[in-house]
Short mmCIF file of the C-alpha atoms (twelve columns), coordinates in Angstrom:
data_MODEL
# 
_entry.id   MODEL 
# 
loop_
_atom_site.group_PDB 
_atom_site.id 
_atom_site.type_symbol 
_atom_site.label_atom_id 
_atom_site.label_alt_id 
_atom_site.label_comp_id 
_atom_site.label_asym_id 
_atom_site.label_seq_id 
_atom_site.Cartn_x 
_atom_site.Cartn_y 
_atom_site.Cartn_z 
_atom_site.pdbx_PDB_model_num 
ATOM 1   C CA . UNK A 1   27.780  -7.701  16.455 1 
ATOM 2   C CA . UNK A 2   25.810  -8.677  13.288 1 
ATOM 3   C CA . UNK A 3   22.521  -7.761  12.715 1 
ATOM 4   C CA . UNK A 4   20.302  -10.696 12.321 1 
ATOM 5   C CA . UNK A 5   18.218  -12.739 9.999  1 
ATOM 6   C CA . UNK A 6   14.266  -12.074 10.351 1 
ATOM 7   C CA . UNK A 7   11.852  -12.620 7.983  1 
ATOM 8   C CA . UNK A 8   8.227   -11.784 9.392  1 
ATOM 9   C CA . UNK A 9   4.757   -12.263 7.630  1 
ATOM 10  C CA . UNK A 10  2.580   -9.470  7.565  1 
ATOM 11  C CA . UNK A 11  -1.117  -10.981 6.991  1 
ATOM 12  C CA . UNK A 12  -2.494  -8.053  7.170  1 
ATOM 13  C CA . UNK A 13  -6.728  -8.212  7.017  1 
ATOM 14  C CA . UNK A 14  -6.291  -11.703 5.782  1 
ATOM 15  C CA . UNK A 15  -7.074  -15.273 7.144  1 
ATOM 16  C CA . UNK A 16  -10.139 -15.822 10.040 1 
ATOM 17  C CA . UNK A 17  -8.954  -18.176 12.754 1 
ATOM 18  C CA . UNK A 18  -9.597  -21.244 11.322 1 
ATOM 19  C CA . UNK A 19  -7.748  -20.203 8.425  1 
ATOM 20  C CA . UNK A 20  -4.853  -19.140 10.417 1 
ATOM 21  C CA . UNK A 21  -4.743  -22.343 11.958 1 
ATOM 22  C CA . UNK A 22  -4.487  -24.508 9.390  1 
ATOM 23  C CA . UNK A 23  -2.031  -22.060 7.629  1 
ATOM 24  C CA . UNK A 24  0.270   -22.386 11.012 1 
ATOM 25  C CA . UNK A 25  0.089   -25.778 11.126 1 
ATOM 26  C CA . UNK A 26  1.158   -26.458 7.361  1 
ATOM 27  C CA . UNK A 27  4.230   -24.035 8.169  1 
ATOM 28  C CA . UNK A 28  5.820   -25.994 11.080 1 
ATOM 29  C CA . UNK A 29  6.871   -28.932 9.713  1 
ATOM 30  C CA . UNK A 30  8.592   -26.504 6.554  1 
ATOM 31  C CA . UNK A 31  10.374  -24.307 8.464  1 
ATOM 32  C CA . UNK A 32  11.325  -26.894 11.502 1 
ATOM 33  C CA . UNK A 33  15.057  -27.703 10.629 1 
ATOM 34  C CA . UNK A 34  15.391  -23.479 9.785  1 
ATOM 35  C CA . UNK A 35  17.466  -22.795 12.985 1 
ATOM 36  C CA . UNK A 36  16.881  -19.827 15.442 1 
ATOM 37  C CA . UNK A 37  20.482  -18.770 15.337 1 
ATOM 38  C CA . UNK A 38  20.056  -18.215 11.207 1 
ATOM 39  C CA . UNK A 39  16.838  -16.449 10.884 1 
ATOM 40  C CA . UNK A 40  13.999  -15.778 13.450 1 
ATOM 41  C CA . UNK A 41  10.850  -16.410 11.559 1 
ATOM 42  C CA . UNK A 42  7.523   -14.781 12.856 1 
ATOM 43  C CA . UNK A 43  3.830   -14.652 11.691 1 
ATOM 44  C CA . UNK A 44  1.447   -11.294 11.971 1 
ATOM 45  C CA . UNK A 45  -1.966  -12.165 11.777 1 
ATOM 46  C CA . UNK A 46  -5.019  -9.720  12.476 1 
ATOM 47  C CA . UNK A 47  -5.907  -8.975  16.267 1 
ATOM 48  C CA . UNK A 48  -9.214  -11.766 15.867 1 
ATOM 49  C CA . UNK A 49  -7.087  -14.533 14.857 1 
ATOM 50  C CA . UNK A 50  -3.524  -14.242 16.873 1 
ATOM 51  C CA . UNK A 51  -5.023  -15.822 19.590 1 
ATOM 52  C CA . UNK A 52  -5.838  -19.021 18.086 1 
ATOM 53  C CA . UNK A 53  -2.516  -18.621 16.220 1 
ATOM 54  C CA . UNK A 54  -0.108  -18.468 19.253 1 
ATOM 55  C CA . UNK A 55  -1.487  -21.618 20.502 1 
ATOM 56  C CA . UNK A 56  -1.347  -23.260 17.009 1 
ATOM 57  C CA . UNK A 57  2.700   -21.876 17.282 1 
ATOM 58  C CA . UNK A 58  3.267   -23.313 20.097 1 
ATOM 59  C CA . UNK A 59  6.407   -25.377 20.667 1 
ATOM 60  C CA . UNK A 60  7.566   -25.031 16.955 1 
ATOM 61  C CA . UNK A 61  10.463  -22.102 15.804 1 
ATOM 62  C CA . UNK A 62  7.624   -19.303 14.451 1 
ATOM 63  C CA . UNK A 63  7.372   -16.402 16.937 1 
ATOM 64  C CA . UNK A 64  3.910   -14.516 16.704 1 
ATOM 65  C CA . UNK A 65  3.319   -10.322 15.931 1 
ATOM 66  C CA . UNK A 66  0.799   -8.504  15.740 1 
ATOM 67  C CA . UNK A 67  0.025   -5.668  12.787 1 
ATOM 68  C CA . UNK A 68  -0.724  -2.613  15.052 1 
ATOM 69  C CA . UNK A 69  -0.718  -1.224  18.884 1 
ATOM 70  C CA . UNK A 70  -2.205  2.259   20.568 1 
ATOM 71  C CA . UNK A 71  0.458   4.277   22.645 1 
ATOM 72  C CA . UNK A 72  -2.440  4.430   25.337 1 
ATOM 73  C CA . UNK A 73  -2.058  2.203   28.394 1 
ATOM 74  C CA . UNK A 74  -5.747  2.191   28.230 1 
ATOM 75  C CA . UNK A 75  -8.855  4.252   27.823 1 
ATOM 76  C CA . UNK A 76  -11.337 5.488   25.100 1 
ATOM 77  C CA . UNK A 77  -9.763  4.498   22.361 1 
ATOM 78  C CA . UNK A 78  -12.713 2.697   20.440 1 
ATOM 79  C CA . UNK A 79  -11.499 -0.382  18.332 1 
ATOM 80  C CA . UNK A 80  -7.362  0.037   19.357 1 
ATOM 81  C CA . UNK A 81  -5.842  -2.642  21.408 1 
ATOM 82  C CA . UNK A 82  -2.695  -1.693  24.576 1 
ATOM 83  C CA . UNK A 83  0.234   -3.092  24.336 1 
ATOM 84  C CA . UNK A 84  -0.063  -4.910  27.752 1 
ATOM 85  C CA . UNK A 85  -3.295  -6.447  25.749 1 
ATOM 86  C CA . UNK A 86  -0.898  -7.728  23.288 1 
ATOM 87  C CA . UNK A 87  1.915   -8.744  25.453 1 
ATOM 88  C CA . UNK A 88  -0.848  -10.740 28.019 1 
ATOM 89  C CA . UNK A 89  -2.337  -12.561 24.936 1 
ATOM 90  C CA . UNK A 90  1.238   -14.086 24.148 1 
ATOM 91  C CA . UNK A 91  2.914   -11.359 21.459 1 
ATOM 92  C CA . UNK A 92  6.359   -10.983 20.855 1 
ATOM 93  C CA . UNK A 93  6.547   -8.385  18.549 1 
ATOM 94  C CA . UNK A 94  4.064   -5.715  16.696 1 
ATOM 95  C CA . UNK A 95  4.535   -4.033  12.827 1 
ATOM 96  C CA . UNK A 96  4.216   0.025   14.044 1 
ATOM 97  C CA . UNK A 97  3.746   2.753   11.000 1 
ATOM 98  C CA . UNK A 98  3.010   0.293   7.933  1 
ATOM 99  C CA . UNK A 99  2.697   2.659   4.852  1 
ATOM 100 C CA . UNK A 100 -1.329  1.369   4.810  1 
ATOM 101 C CA . UNK A 101 -1.735  2.687   8.493  1 
ATOM 102 C CA . UNK A 102 0.098   6.239   6.858  1 
ATOM 103 C CA . UNK A 103 -1.602  5.993   4.259  1 
ATOM 104 C CA . UNK A 104 -5.625  5.222   5.401  1 
ATOM 105 C CA . UNK A 105 -5.632  5.693   8.613  1 
ATOM 106 C CA . UNK A 106 -3.374  9.156   9.681  1 
ATOM 107 C CA . UNK A 107 -0.463  7.696   11.216 1 
ATOM 108 C CA . UNK A 108 2.176   10.432  11.257 1 
ATOM 109 C CA . UNK A 109 6.059   10.196  12.706 1 
ATOM 110 C CA . UNK A 110 5.128   11.492  15.859 1 
ATOM 111 C CA . UNK A 111 1.879   8.500   16.345 1 
ATOM 112 C CA . UNK A 112 4.550   5.307   15.516 1 
ATOM 113 C CA . UNK A 113 7.169   7.486   17.884 1 
ATOM 114 C CA . UNK A 114 4.372   7.249   20.856 1 
ATOM 115 C CA . UNK A 115 3.417   3.767   19.806 1 
ATOM 116 C CA . UNK A 116 6.938   2.309   19.557 1 
ATOM 117 C CA . UNK A 117 7.626   4.116   23.058 1 
ATOM 118 C CA . UNK A 118 4.344   2.044   24.247 1 
ATOM 119 C CA . UNK A 119 5.128   -1.657  23.072 1 
ATOM 120 C CA . UNK A 120 8.861   -0.813  24.484 1 
ATOM 121 C CA . UNK A 121 7.733   -0.301  27.712 1 
ATOM 122 C CA . UNK A 122 5.104   -3.170  27.734 1 
ATOM 123 C CA . UNK A 123 8.429   -5.486  26.555 1 
ATOM 124 C CA . UNK A 124 6.805   -6.174  22.781 1 
ATOM 125 C CA . UNK A 125 9.771   -5.918  19.927 1 
ATOM 126 C CA . UNK A 126 8.884   -3.335  17.289 1 
ATOM 127 C CA . UNK A 127 8.681   -3.865  13.453 1 
ATOM 128 C CA . UNK A 128 8.991   -0.182  12.355 1 
ATOM 129 C CA . UNK A 129 8.477   0.786   8.717  1 
ATOM 130 C CA . UNK A 130 9.993   3.388   7.223  1 
ATOM 131 C CA . UNK A 131 9.869   4.317   3.354  1 
ATOM 132 C CA . UNK A 132 9.076   7.011   0.431  1 
ATOM 133 C CA . UNK A 133 6.456   6.734   -1.749 1 
ATOM 134 C CA . UNK A 134 6.581   6.496   -5.929 1 
ATOM 135 C CA . UNK A 135 6.264   10.120  -5.874 1 
ATOM 136 C CA . UNK A 136 9.159   11.358  -3.109 1 
ATOM 137 C CA . UNK A 137 11.176  8.538   -4.824 1 
ATOM 138 C CA . UNK A 138 10.859  10.500  -8.315 1 
ATOM 139 C CA . UNK A 139 11.463  13.964  -6.809 1 
ATOM 140 C CA . UNK A 140 14.724  12.518  -5.198 1 
ATOM 141 C CA . UNK A 141 13.561  12.777  -1.885 1 
ATOM 142 C CA . UNK A 142 14.125  8.973   -1.089 1 
ATOM 143 C CA . UNK A 143 16.949  9.984   1.714  1 
ATOM 144 C CA . UNK A 144 15.399  12.933  2.977  1 
ATOM 145 C CA . UNK A 145 11.963  10.767  3.647  1 
ATOM 146 C CA . UNK A 146 13.723  7.884   5.812  1 
ATOM 147 C CA . UNK A 147 15.973  10.083  7.446  1 
ATOM 148 C CA . UNK A 148 12.849  11.916  9.042  1 
ATOM 149 C CA . UNK A 149 11.279  9.044   9.630  1 
ATOM 150 C CA . UNK A 150 14.280  7.674   11.205 1 
ATOM 151 C CA . UNK A 151 14.977  10.799  13.344 1 
ATOM 152 C CA . UNK A 152 11.660  11.904  14.077 1 
ATOM 153 C CA . UNK A 153 9.969   7.881   14.874 1 
ATOM 154 C CA . UNK A 154 12.566  6.694   16.882 1 
ATOM 155 C CA . UNK A 155 13.290  10.069  18.784 1 
ATOM 156 C CA . UNK A 156 13.816  9.822   22.314 1 
ATOM 157 C CA . UNK A 157 14.926  6.561   22.098 1 
ATOM 158 C CA . UNK A 158 18.251  5.095   24.069 1 
ATOM 159 C CA . UNK A 159 20.490  3.559   21.847 1 
ATOM 160 C CA . UNK A 160 20.274  0.310   24.311 1 
ATOM 161 C CA . UNK A 161 16.675  -0.289  23.339 1 
ATOM 162 C CA . UNK A 162 17.356  -0.314  19.615 1 
ATOM 163 C CA . UNK A 163 18.205  -3.972  20.223 1 
ATOM 164 C CA . UNK A 164 14.563  -5.157  21.111 1 
ATOM 165 C CA . UNK A 165 13.262  -2.972  17.351 1 
ATOM 166 C CA . UNK A 166 13.494  -3.962  14.360 1 
ATOM 167 C CA . UNK A 167 13.571  -1.470  10.420 1 
ATOM 168 C CA . UNK A 168 11.565  -2.986  7.891  1 
ATOM 169 C CA . UNK A 169 12.400  -0.662  4.786  1 
ATOM 170 C CA . UNK A 170 8.995   -0.666  2.425  1 
ATOM 171 C CA . UNK A 171 9.441   0.872   -0.578 1 
ATOM 172 C CA . UNK A 172 5.914   2.123   -1.025 1 
ATOM 173 C CA . UNK A 173 5.745   2.098   -4.458 1 
ATOM 174 C CA . UNK A 174 7.069   -1.810  -4.188 1 
ATOM 175 C CA . UNK A 175 4.512   -2.792  -2.167 1 
ATOM 176 C CA . UNK A 176 1.694   -5.026  -3.419 1 
ATOM 177 C CA . UNK A 177 2.425   -3.591  -7.009 1 
ATOM 178 C CA . UNK A 178 4.760   -6.632  -8.469 1 
ATOM 179 C CA . UNK A 179 7.459   -3.715  -9.081 1 
ATOM 180 C CA . UNK A 180 10.894  -4.687  -7.222 1 
ATOM 181 C CA . UNK A 181 13.646  -2.428  -6.350 1 
ATOM 182 C CA . UNK A 182 17.008  -4.869  -7.953 1 
ATOM 183 C CA . UNK A 183 19.033  -5.939  -5.059 1 
ATOM 184 C CA . UNK A 184 21.589  -3.022  -5.551 1 
ATOM 185 C CA . UNK A 185 19.451  -0.776  -5.740 1 
ATOM 186 C CA . UNK A 186 17.353  -1.973  -2.733 1 
ATOM 187 C CA . UNK A 187 21.183  -2.267  -1.125 1 
ATOM 188 C CA . UNK A 188 22.251  1.204   -1.618 1 
ATOM 189 C CA . UNK A 189 19.004  3.155   0.182  1 
ATOM 190 C CA . UNK A 190 18.962  0.066   3.458  1 
ATOM 191 C CA . UNK A 191 23.096  1.494   3.815  1 
ATOM 192 C CA . UNK A 192 21.556  4.938   3.992  1 
ATOM 193 C CA . UNK A 193 19.403  3.530   6.530  1 
ATOM 194 C CA . UNK A 194 21.894  2.539   8.661  1 
ATOM 195 C CA . UNK A 195 23.768  5.411   8.159  1 
ATOM 196 C CA . UNK A 196 21.310  7.235   9.014  1 
ATOM 197 C CA . UNK A 197 20.903  4.970   12.581 1 
ATOM 198 C CA . UNK A 198 24.288  5.138   13.367 1 
ATOM 199 C CA . UNK A 199 24.165  9.039   12.778 1 
ATOM 200 C CA . UNK A 200 21.507  8.982   16.131 1 
ATOM 201 C CA . UNK A 201 22.415  6.771   17.753 1 
ATOM 202 C CA . UNK A 202 26.101  5.334   17.128 1 
ATOM 203 C CA . UNK A 203 27.626  2.785   14.711 1 
ATOM 204 C CA . UNK A 204 27.673  -0.524  17.363 1 
ATOM 205 C CA . UNK A 205 23.911  -0.300  17.327 1 
ATOM 206 C CA . UNK A 206 23.350  0.782   13.469 1 
ATOM 207 C CA . UNK A 207 25.511  -2.240  12.406 1 
ATOM 208 C CA . UNK A 208 23.551  -4.799  15.341 1 
ATOM 209 C CA . UNK A 209 20.026  -3.179  13.881 1 
ATOM 210 C CA . UNK A 210 17.794  -5.618  11.258 1 
ATOM 211 C CA . UNK A 211 16.879  -3.968  9.141  1 
ATOM 212 C CA . UNK A 212 14.188  -5.692  7.217  1 
ATOM 213 C CA . UNK A 213 12.976  -4.986  3.222  1 
ATOM 214 C CA . UNK A 214 9.434   -4.826  2.609  1 
ATOM 215 C CA . UNK A 215 9.418   -3.957  -1.234 1 
ATOM 216 C CA . UNK A 216 7.439   -7.309  -2.902 1 
ATOM 217 C CA . UNK A 217 10.267  -10.029 -1.433 1 
ATOM 218 C CA . UNK A 218 9.539   -13.568 -3.245 1 
ATOM 219 C CA . UNK A 219 11.094  -17.180 -2.899 1 
ATOM 220 C CA . UNK A 220 12.721  -16.326 -6.223 1 
ATOM 221 C CA . UNK A 221 14.370  -13.071 -4.895 1 
ATOM 222 C CA . UNK A 222 14.487  -13.348 -1.404 1 
ATOM 223 C CA . UNK A 223 18.279  -14.934 -2.043 1 
ATOM 224 C CA . UNK A 224 19.543  -12.151 -3.649 1 
ATOM 225 C CA . UNK A 225 18.178  -9.817  -1.808 1 
ATOM 226 C CA . UNK A 226 19.648  -11.277 1.453  1 
ATOM 227 C CA . UNK A 227 23.065  -11.574 0.093  1 
ATOM 228 C CA . UNK A 228 23.322  -7.759  0.467  1 
ATOM 229 C CA . UNK A 229 25.504  -6.333  3.513  1 
ATOM 230 C CA . UNK A 230 22.496  -4.514  4.350  1 
ATOM 231 C CA . UNK A 231 19.547  -6.600  4.011  1 
ATOM 232 C CA . UNK A 232 18.393  -8.667  7.249  1 
ATOM 233 C CA . UNK A 233 15.695  -10.224 5.942  1 
ATOM 234 C CA . UNK A 234 12.078  -8.923  5.298  1 
ATOM 235 C CA . UNK A 235 9.035   -8.287  6.159  1 
ATOM 236 C CA . UNK A 236 6.473   -10.460 3.818  1 
ATOM 237 C CA . UNK A 237 3.133   -9.582  3.050  1 
ATOM 238 C CA . UNK A 238 1.302   -11.419 -0.095 1 
ATOM 239 C CA . UNK A 239 4.018   -14.649 -0.132 1 
ATOM 240 C CA . UNK A 240 3.209   -15.462 3.357  1 
ATOM 241 C CA . UNK A 241 -0.423  -16.298 3.091  1 
ATOM 242 C CA . UNK A 242 0.404   -19.535 1.300  1 
ATOM 243 C CA . UNK A 243 2.726   -22.333 3.687  1 
ATOM 244 C CA . UNK A 244 5.044   -23.162 0.853  1 
ATOM 245 C CA . UNK A 245 5.601   -19.968 -0.600 1 
ATOM 246 C CA . UNK A 246 6.681   -18.416 2.418  1 
ATOM 247 C CA . UNK A 247 8.813   -21.369 3.861  1 
ATOM 248 C CA . UNK A 248 10.528  -21.098 0.332  1 
ATOM 249 C CA . UNK A 249 11.419  -17.623 0.796  1 
ATOM 250 C CA . UNK A 250 12.767  -18.143 4.744  1 
ATOM 251 C CA . UNK A 251 15.052  -21.098 3.148  1 
ATOM 252 C CA . UNK A 252 16.221  -18.538 0.240  1 
ATOM 253 C CA . UNK A 253 16.696  -15.946 2.573  1 
ATOM 254 C CA . UNK A 254 18.856  -17.886 4.701  1 
ATOM 255 C CA . UNK A 255 21.155  -19.022 2.263  1 
ATOM 256 C CA . UNK A 256 21.645  -15.615 -0.107 1 
ATOM 257 C CA . UNK A 257 22.912  -14.130 4.044  1 
ATOM 258 C CA . UNK A 258 25.098  -17.191 4.583  1 
ATOM 259 C CA . UNK A 259 26.650  -15.498 1.359  1 
ATOM 260 C CA . UNK A 260 27.921  -12.590 2.956  1 
# 
């Protein structure tokens, strides 16, 4: 089974509820003709904006994800949100292990693993981020870092559960810097990632897994990136904060994917 194309917009710490509603209202007509069979379109607002965006997206082909989830079902974890809370709110997807969470908030492969399991148990679909820093890349450690993040982050999962899980490769050195790997460079790494998944879960699970690229994908390079065999969409930052640019990116990604 071929991997599905998925484009998800990570709004990060941007967009109040009213701003998020305005963005979704503007986005809906722009992506209305994007067939769900061709691409799954997701927006991931901050927690305080989720409820308004979920309501605004009803009846459209736009899905909604959260930006983080805690591993515990409940308890003394001030400021955290559980998977059950997200599920009841109407969230479908959740980003886990983003590089900014790892860098600023102490996320580790072990906590990523715990969050993934909690999300899956609640019926959420995790978008699991992996990626190397510039220092690791220049030190020739890219594949070793990614293999570790996959092996430890996905430890204890069954191959069947990967059907509800997306991997997002985000080279940390290319996030928000304007630096982007060439499509060929990105493909080489994405192919290696799929190989690591295959080694752990088998070829069938690896071939069916959506593996996004998250290194400064823009409307201008989305088609070339998504034309690569092992790139199945993107986890988008800045380009997702404006309806027109995000819609153009989605359509260009679909066009590129159709060339495979």
